[in-house]
CHARMM-style PDB file with segment names, atoms N, HN, CA, C and O in Angstrom:
ATOM      1  N   UNK     1      23.069  12.593   5.489  1.00  0.00      PROA
ATOM      2  CA  UNK     1      21.655  12.839   5.719  1.00  0.00      PROA
ATOM      3  C   UNK     1      20.873  11.576   5.372  1.00  0.00      PROA
ATOM      4  O   UNK     1      21.037  11.014   4.289  1.00  0.00      PROA
ATOM      5  N   UNK     2      20.038  11.142   6.278  1.00  0.00      PROA
ATOM      6  HN  UNK     2      19.904  11.598   7.158  1.00  0.00      PROA
ATOM      7  CA  UNK     2      19.235   9.951   6.041  1.00  0.00      PROA
ATOM      8  C   UNK     2      17.875  10.346   5.504  1.00  0.00      PROA
ATOM      9  O   UNK     2      17.327  11.396   5.838  1.00  0.00      PROA
ATOM     10  N   UNK     3      17.352   9.480   4.667  1.00  0.00      PROA
ATOM     11  HN  UNK     3      17.797   8.626   4.396  1.00  0.00      PROA
ATOM     12  CA  UNK     3      16.024   9.713   4.104  1.00  0.00      PROA
ATOM     13  C   UNK     3      14.988   9.152   5.069  1.00  0.00      PROA
ATOM     14  O   UNK     3      15.066   7.985   5.453  1.00  0.00      PROA
ATOM     15  N   UNK     4      14.048   9.948   5.450  1.00  0.00      PROA
ATOM     16  HN  UNK     4      13.985  10.896   5.138  1.00  0.00      PROA
ATOM     17  CA  UNK     4      13.002   9.507   6.351  1.00  0.00      PROA
ATOM     18  C   UNK     4      11.707   9.360   5.584  1.00  0.00      PROA
ATOM     19  O   UNK     4      11.324  10.247   4.822  1.00  0.00      PROA
ATOM     20  N   UNK     5      11.038   8.252   5.782  1.00  0.00      PROA
ATOM     21  HN  UNK     5      11.349   7.531   6.402  1.00  0.00      PROA
ATOM     22  CA  UNK     5       9.808   7.950   5.050  1.00  0.00      PROA
ATOM     23  C   UNK     5       8.586   8.219   5.925  1.00  0.00      PROA
ATOM     24  O   UNK     5       7.666   7.402   5.984  1.00  0.00      PROA
ATOM     25  N   UNK     6       8.581   9.349   6.595  1.00  0.00      PROA
ATOM     26  HN  UNK     6       9.328  10.012   6.547  1.00  0.00      PROA
ATOM     27  CA  UNK     6       7.488   9.652   7.509  1.00  0.00      PROA
ATOM     28  C   UNK     6       6.264  10.218   6.812  1.00  0.00      PROA
ATOM     29  O   UNK     6       5.150  10.084   7.320  1.00  0.00      PROA
ATOM     30  N   UNK     7       6.445  10.842   5.669  1.00  0.00      PROA
ATOM     31  HN  UNK     7       7.350  10.950   5.257  1.00  0.00      PROA
ATOM     32  CA  UNK     7       5.344  11.553   5.025  1.00  0.00      PROA
ATOM     33  C   UNK     7       4.801  10.846   3.792  1.00  0.00      PROA
ATOM     34  O   UNK     7       4.223  11.495   2.921  1.00  0.00      PROA
ATOM     35  N   UNK     8       4.971   9.548   3.700  1.00  0.00      PROA
ATOM     36  HN  UNK     8       5.441   9.020   4.408  1.00  0.00      PROA
ATOM     37  CA  UNK     8       4.446   8.814   2.559  1.00  0.00      PROA
ATOM     38  C   UNK     8       2.945   8.600   2.735  1.00  0.00      PROA
ATOM     39  O   UNK     8       2.477   8.399   3.856  1.00  0.00      PROA
ATOM     40  N   UNK     9       2.180   8.643   1.628  1.00  0.00      PROA
ATOM     41  HN  UNK     9       2.560   8.806   0.717  1.00  0.00      PROA
ATOM     42  CA  UNK     9       0.741   8.398   1.735  1.00  0.00      PROA
ATOM     43  C   UNK     9       0.446   6.971   2.184  1.00  0.00      PROA
ATOM     44  O   UNK     9       1.220   6.054   1.911  1.00  0.00      PROA
ATOM     45  N   UNK    10      -0.660   6.794   2.862  1.00  0.00      PROA
ATOM     46  HN  UNK    10      -1.289   7.539   3.083  1.00  0.00      PROA
ATOM     47  CA  UNK    10      -1.052   5.473   3.340  1.00  0.00      PROA
ATOM     48  C   UNK    10      -2.479   5.170   2.941  1.00  0.00      PROA
ATOM     49  O   UNK    10      -3.288   6.071   2.721  1.00  0.00      PROA
ATOM     50  N   UNK    11      -2.774   3.878   2.852  1.00  0.00      PROA
ATOM     51  HN  UNK    11      -2.117   3.146   3.030  1.00  0.00      PROA
ATOM     52  CA  UNK    11      -4.129   3.384   2.632  1.00  0.00      PROA
ATOM     53  C   UNK    11      -4.366   2.238   3.598  1.00  0.00      PROA
ATOM     54  O   UNK    11      -3.420   1.694   4.168  1.00  0.00      PROA
ATOM     55  N   UNK    12      -5.629   1.869   3.783  1.00  0.00      PROA
ATOM     56  HN  UNK    12      -6.397   2.310   3.320  1.00  0.00      PROA
ATOM     57  CA  UNK    12      -5.999   0.736   4.628  1.00  0.00      PROA
ATOM     58  C   UNK    12      -6.426  -0.411   3.719  1.00  0.00      PROA
ATOM     59  O   UNK    12      -7.299  -0.241   2.867  1.00  0.00      PROA
ATOM     60  N   UNK    13      -5.820  -1.564   3.897  1.00  0.00      PROA
ATOM     61  HN  UNK    13      -5.111  -1.702   4.589  1.00  0.00      PROA
ATOM     62  CA  UNK    13      -6.163  -2.748   3.103  1.00  0.00      PROA
ATOM     63  C   UNK    13      -7.545  -3.243   3.534  1.00  0.00      PROA
ATOM     64  O   UNK    13      -7.766  -3.456   4.726  1.00  0.00      PROA
ATOM     65  N   UNK    14      -8.492  -3.433   2.589  1.00  0.00      PROA
ATOM     66  HN  UNK    14      -8.313  -3.260   1.621  1.00  0.00      PROA
ATOM     67  CA  UNK    14      -9.842  -3.881   2.969  1.00  0.00      PROA
ATOM     68  C   UNK    14      -9.898  -5.334   3.415  1.00  0.00      PROA
ATOM     69  O   UNK    14     -10.893  -5.742   4.015  1.00  0.00      PROA
ATOM     70  N   UNK    15      -8.872  -6.126   3.147  1.00  0.00      PROA
ATOM     71  HN  UNK    15      -8.064  -5.795   2.660  1.00  0.00      PROA
ATOM     72  CA  UNK    15      -8.867  -7.543   3.519  1.00  0.00      PROA
ATOM     73  C   UNK    15      -8.313  -7.730   4.929  1.00  0.00      PROA
ATOM     74  O   UNK    15      -8.979  -8.305   5.789  1.00  0.00      PROA
ATOM     75  N   UNK    16      -7.097  -7.245   5.166  1.00  0.00      PROA
ATOM     76  HN  UNK    16      -6.556  -6.777   4.467  1.00  0.00      PROA
ATOM     77  CA  UNK    16      -6.461  -7.464   6.473  1.00  0.00      PROA
ATOM     78  C   UNK    16      -6.698  -6.305   7.438  1.00  0.00      PROA
ATOM     79  O   UNK    16      -6.489  -6.454   8.642  1.00  0.00      PROA
ATOM     80  N   UNK    17      -7.133  -5.150   6.924  1.00  0.00      PROA
ATOM     81  HN  UNK    17      -7.303  -5.030   5.946  1.00  0.00      PROA
ATOM     82  CA  UNK    17      -7.426  -4.009   7.784  1.00  0.00      PROA
ATOM     83  C   UNK    17      -6.212  -3.267   8.279  1.00  0.00      PROA
ATOM     84  O   UNK    17      -6.331  -2.382   9.126  1.00  0.00      PROA
ATOM     85  N   UNK    18      -5.050  -3.607   7.770  1.00  0.00      PROA
ATOM     86  HN  UNK    18      -4.954  -4.326   7.082  1.00  0.00      PROA
ATOM     87  CA  UNK    18      -3.816  -2.955   8.207  1.00  0.00      PROA
ATOM     88  C   UNK    18      -3.444  -1.828   7.254  1.00  0.00      PROA
ATOM     89  O   UNK    18      -3.734  -1.912   6.061  1.00  0.00      PROA
ATOM     90  N   UNK    19      -2.809  -0.780   7.757  1.00  0.00      PROA
ATOM     91  HN  UNK    19      -2.573  -0.712   8.727  1.00  0.00      PROA
ATOM     92  CA  UNK    19      -2.344   0.308   6.887  1.00  0.00      PROA
ATOM     93  C   UNK    19      -1.101  -0.106   6.114  1.00  0.00      PROA
ATOM     94  O   UNK    19      -0.258  -0.848   6.617  1.00  0.00      PROA
ATOM     95  N   UNK    20      -1.001   0.386   4.884  1.00  0.00      PROA
ATOM     96  HN  UNK    20      -1.686   0.989   4.475  1.00  0.00      PROA
ATOM     97  CA  UNK    20       0.214   0.174   4.105  1.00  0.00      PROA
ATOM     98  C   UNK    20       0.588   1.478   3.435  1.00  0.00      PROA
ATOM     99  O   UNK    20      -0.263   2.318   3.142  1.00  0.00      PROA
ATOM    100  N   UNK    21       1.878   1.627   3.199  1.00  0.00      PROA
ATOM    101  HN  UNK    21       2.569   0.945   3.437  1.00  0.00      PROA
ATOM    102  CA  UNK    21       2.419   2.888   2.692  1.00  0.00      PROA
ATOM    103  C   UNK    21       2.751   2.796   1.215  1.00  0.00      PROA
ATOM    104  O   UNK    21       2.907   1.715   0.647  1.00  0.00      PROA
ATOM    105  N   UNK    22       2.851   3.971   0.621  1.00  0.00      PROA
ATOM    106  HN  UNK    22       2.724   4.849   1.083  1.00  0.00      PROA
ATOM    107  CA  UNK    22       3.244   4.120  -0.775  1.00  0.00      PROA
ATOM    108  C   UNK    22       4.594   3.464  -1.006  1.00  0.00      PROA
ATOM    109  O   UNK    22       5.495   3.577  -0.174  1.00  0.00      PROA
ATOM    110  N   UNK    23       4.737   2.781  -2.130  1.00  0.00      PROA
ATOM    111  HN  UNK    23       4.005   2.689  -2.806  1.00  0.00      PROA
ATOM    112  CA  UNK    23       6.016   2.191  -2.526  1.00  0.00      PROA
ATOM    113  C   UNK    23       6.372   2.708  -3.902  1.00  0.00      PROA
ATOM    114  O   UNK    23       5.499   3.045  -4.701  1.00  0.00      PROA
ATOM    115  N   UNK    24       7.659   2.766  -4.168  1.00  0.00      PROA
ATOM    116  HN  UNK    24       8.368   2.492  -3.518  1.00  0.00      PROA
ATOM    117  CA  UNK    24       8.122   3.300  -5.439  1.00  0.00      PROA
ATOM    118  C   UNK    24       7.554   2.514  -6.612  1.00  0.00      PROA
ATOM    119  O   UNK    24       7.292   3.095  -7.665  1.00  0.00      PROA
ATOM    120  N   UNK    25       7.357   1.204  -6.458  1.00  0.00      PROA
ATOM    121  HN  UNK    25       7.571   0.732  -5.602  1.00  0.00      PROA
ATOM    122  CA  UNK    25       6.822   0.398  -7.561  1.00  0.00      PROA
ATOM    123  C   UNK    25       5.375   0.775  -7.885  1.00  0.00      PROA
ATOM    124  O   UNK    25       4.877   0.421  -8.954  1.00  0.00      PROA
ATOM    125  N   UNK    26       4.692   1.484  -6.986  1.00  0.00      PROA
ATOM    126  HN  UNK    26       5.096   1.771  -6.118  1.00  0.00      PROA
ATOM    127  CA  UNK    26       3.324   1.917  -7.214  1.00  0.00      PROA
ATOM    128  C   UNK    26       3.248   3.381  -7.626  1.00  0.00      PROA
ATOM    129  O   UNK    26       2.158   3.953  -7.622  1.00  0.00      PROA
ATOM    130  N   UNK    27       4.353   4.000  -7.976  1.00  0.00      PROA
ATOM    131  HN  UNK    27       5.239   3.536  -7.979  1.00  0.00      PROA
ATOM    132  CA  UNK    27       4.362   5.440  -8.241  1.00  0.00      PROA
ATOM    133  C   UNK    27       3.465   5.832  -9.413  1.00  0.00      PROA
ATOM    134  O   UNK    27       2.954   6.952  -9.430  1.00  0.00      PROA
ATOM    135  N   UNK    28       3.256   4.951 -10.394  1.00  0.00      PROA
ATOM    136  HN  UNK    28       3.671   4.042 -10.381  1.00  0.00      PROA
ATOM    137  CA  UNK    28       2.427   5.283 -11.555  1.00  0.00      PROA
ATOM    138  C   UNK    28       0.982   4.832 -11.417  1.00  0.00      PROA
ATOM    139  O   UNK    28       0.139   5.209 -12.231  1.00  0.00      PROA
ATOM    140  N   UNK    29       0.678   4.022 -10.388  1.00  0.00      PROA
ATOM    141  HN  UNK    29       1.363   3.715  -9.727  1.00  0.00      PROA
ATOM    142  CA  UNK    29      -0.680   3.484 -10.267  1.00  0.00      PROA
ATOM    143  C   UNK    29      -1.182   3.523  -8.824  1.00  0.00      PROA
ATOM    144  O   UNK    29      -2.017   2.698  -8.454  1.00  0.00      PROA
ATOM    145  N   UNK    30      -0.711   4.435  -8.013  1.00  0.00      PROA
ATOM    146  HN  UNK    30      -0.033   5.106  -8.313  1.00  0.00      PROA
ATOM    147  CA  UNK    30      -1.087   4.502  -6.596  1.00  0.00      PROA
ATOM    148  C   UNK    30      -2.595   4.646  -6.415  1.00  0.00      PROA
ATOM    149  O   UNK    30      -3.152   4.094  -5.466  1.00  0.00      PROA
ATOM    150  N   UNK    31      -3.268   5.377  -7.308  1.00  0.00      PROA
ATOM    151  HN  UNK    31      -2.816   5.825  -8.079  1.00  0.00      PROA
ATOM    152  CA  UNK    31      -4.721   5.564  -7.189  1.00  0.00      PROA
ATOM    153  C   UNK    31      -5.470   4.245  -7.372  1.00  0.00      PROA
ATOM    154  O   UNK    31      -6.572   4.084  -6.848  1.00  0.00      PROA
ATOM    155  N   UNK    32      -4.886   3.304  -8.107  1.00  0.00      PROA
ATOM    156  HN  UNK    32      -3.990   3.434  -8.533  1.00  0.00      PROA
ATOM    157  CA  UNK    32      -5.545   2.034  -8.395  1.00  0.00      PROA
ATOM    158  C   UNK    32      -5.179   0.935  -7.406  1.00  0.00      PROA
ATOM    159  O   UNK    32      -5.794  -0.131  -7.420  1.00  0.00      PROA
ATOM    160  N   UNK    33      -4.192   1.171  -6.552  1.00  0.00      PROA
ATOM    161  HN  UNK    33      -3.692   2.037  -6.541  1.00  0.00      PROA
ATOM    162  CA  UNK    33      -3.770   0.161  -5.582  1.00  0.00      PROA
ATOM    163  C   UNK    33      -4.820   0.053  -4.483  1.00  0.00      PROA
ATOM    164  O   UNK    33      -5.187   1.052  -3.864  1.00  0.00      PROA
ATOM    165  N   UNK    34      -5.303  -1.170  -4.246  1.00  0.00      PROA
ATOM    166  HN  UNK    34      -5.005  -1.982  -4.749  1.00  0.00      PROA
ATOM    167  CA  UNK    34      -6.335  -1.402  -3.231  1.00  0.00      PROA
ATOM    168  C   UNK    34      -5.810  -2.296  -2.113  1.00  0.00      PROA
ATOM    169  O   UNK    34      -6.088  -2.048  -0.940  1.00  0.00      PROA
ATOM    170  N   UNK    35      -5.055  -3.332  -2.469  1.00  0.00      PROA
ATOM    171  HN  UNK    35      -4.830  -3.533  -3.423  1.00  0.00      PROA
ATOM    172  CA  UNK    35      -4.613  -4.331  -1.510  1.00  0.00      PROA
ATOM    173  C   UNK    35      -3.134  -4.161  -1.188  1.00  0.00      PROA
ATOM    174  O   UNK    35      -2.365  -3.684  -2.023  1.00  0.00      PROA
ATOM    175  N   UNK    36      -2.738  -4.544   0.007  1.00  0.00      PROA
ATOM    176  HN  UNK    36      -3.362  -4.932   0.685  1.00  0.00      PROA
ATOM    177  CA  UNK    36      -1.360  -4.358   0.444  1.00  0.00      PROA
ATOM    178  C   UNK    36      -0.414  -5.404  -0.103  1.00  0.00      PROA
ATOM    179  O   UNK    36       0.791  -5.165  -0.172  1.00  0.00      PROA
ATOM    180  N   UNK    37      -0.934  -6.568  -0.498  1.00  0.00      PROA
ATOM    181  HN  UNK    37      -1.913  -6.763  -0.442  1.00  0.00      PROA
ATOM    182  CA  UNK    37      -0.052  -7.648  -0.932  1.00  0.00      PROA
ATOM    183  C   UNK    37      -0.787  -8.575  -1.886  1.00  0.00      PROA
ATOM    184  O   UNK    37      -2.007  -8.502  -2.027  1.00  0.00      PROA
ATOM    185  N   UNK    38      -0.032  -9.440  -2.534  1.00  0.00      PROA
ATOM    186  HN  UNK    38       0.960  -9.499  -2.420  1.00  0.00      PROA
ATOM    187  CA  UNK    38      -0.633 -10.450  -3.410  1.00  0.00      PROA
ATOM    188  C   UNK    38      -1.512 -11.397  -2.594  1.00  0.00      PROA
ATOM    189  O   UNK    38      -2.552 -11.849  -3.072  1.00  0.00      PROA
ATOM    190  N   UNK    39      -1.100 -11.691  -1.380  1.00  0.00      PROA
ATOM    191  HN  UNK    39      -0.255 -11.324  -0.991  1.00  0.00      PROA
ATOM    192  CA  UNK    39      -1.881 -12.578  -0.517  1.00  0.00      PROA
ATOM    193  C   UNK    39      -3.267 -11.993  -0.250  1.00  0.00      PROA
ATOM    194  O   UNK    39      -4.262 -12.714  -0.312  1.00  0.00      PROA
ATOM    195  N   UNK    40      -3.343 -10.706   0.044  1.00  0.00      PROA
ATOM    196  HN  UNK    40      -2.535 -10.120   0.094  1.00  0.00      PROA
ATOM    197  CA  UNK    40      -4.638 -10.063   0.279  1.00  0.00      PROA
ATOM    198  C   UNK    40      -5.440  -9.961  -1.012  1.00  0.00      PROA
ATOM    199  O   UNK    40      -6.658 -10.138  -0.994  1.00  0.00      PROA
ATOM    200  N   UNK    41      -4.785  -9.682  -2.125  1.00  0.00      PROA
ATOM    201  HN  UNK    41      -3.795  -9.539  -2.140  1.00  0.00      PROA
ATOM    202  CA  UNK    41      -5.492  -9.587  -3.403  1.00  0.00      PROA
ATOM    203  C   UNK    41      -6.137 -10.922  -3.765  1.00  0.00      PROA
ATOM    204  O   UNK    41      -7.253 -10.951  -4.283  1.00  0.00      PROA
ATOM    205  N   UNK    42      -5.428 -12.043  -3.491  1.00  0.00      PROA
ATOM    206  HN  UNK    42      -4.521 -12.018  -3.070  1.00  0.00      PROA
ATOM    207  CA  UNK    42      -5.965 -13.365  -3.807  1.00  0.00      PROA
ATOM    208  C   UNK    42      -7.048 -13.796  -2.822  1.00  0.00      PROA
ATOM    209  O   UNK    42      -7.906 -14.607  -3.170  1.00  0.00      PROA
ATOM    210  N   UNK    43      -7.025 -13.271  -1.609  1.00  0.00      PROA
ATOM    211  HN  UNK    43      -6.328 -12.612  -1.326  1.00  0.00      PROA
ATOM    212  CA  UNK    43      -8.006 -13.646  -0.575  1.00  0.00      PROA
ATOM    213  C   UNK    43      -9.074 -12.587  -0.393  1.00  0.00      PROA
ATOM    214  O   UNK    43      -9.602 -12.437   0.709  1.00  0.00      PROA
ATOM    215  N   UNK    44      -9.409 -11.842  -1.445  1.00  0.00      PROA
ATOM    216  HN  UNK    44      -8.980 -11.964  -2.340  1.00  0.00      PROA
ATOM    217  CA  UNK    44     -10.360 -10.739  -1.316  1.00  0.00      PROA
ATOM    218  C   UNK    44     -11.791 -11.197  -1.102  1.00  0.00      PROA
ATOM    219  O   UNK    44     -12.637 -10.383  -0.734  1.00  0.00      PROA
ATOM    220  N   UNK    45     -12.091 -12.468  -1.319  1.00  0.00      PROA
ATOM    221  HN  UNK    45     -11.403 -13.130  -1.618  1.00  0.00      PROA
ATOM    222  CA  UNK    45     -13.454 -12.967  -1.116  1.00  0.00      PROA
ATOM    223  C   UNK    45     -13.612 -13.709   0.180  1.00  0.00      PROA
ATOM    224  OT1 UNK    45     -14.704 -14.187   0.488  1.00  0.00      PROA
TER     225      UNK     45
END
């Protein structure tokens, strides 16, 4: 049986405008995640 990641929560990055999905590394802070990557976080201005 394969694991399908179809039902993961998504957010829209305010910098690049692209959707990004929940990742296991964000399981404890998903509510606080705003940017999809370090590149977007550094280029937020």
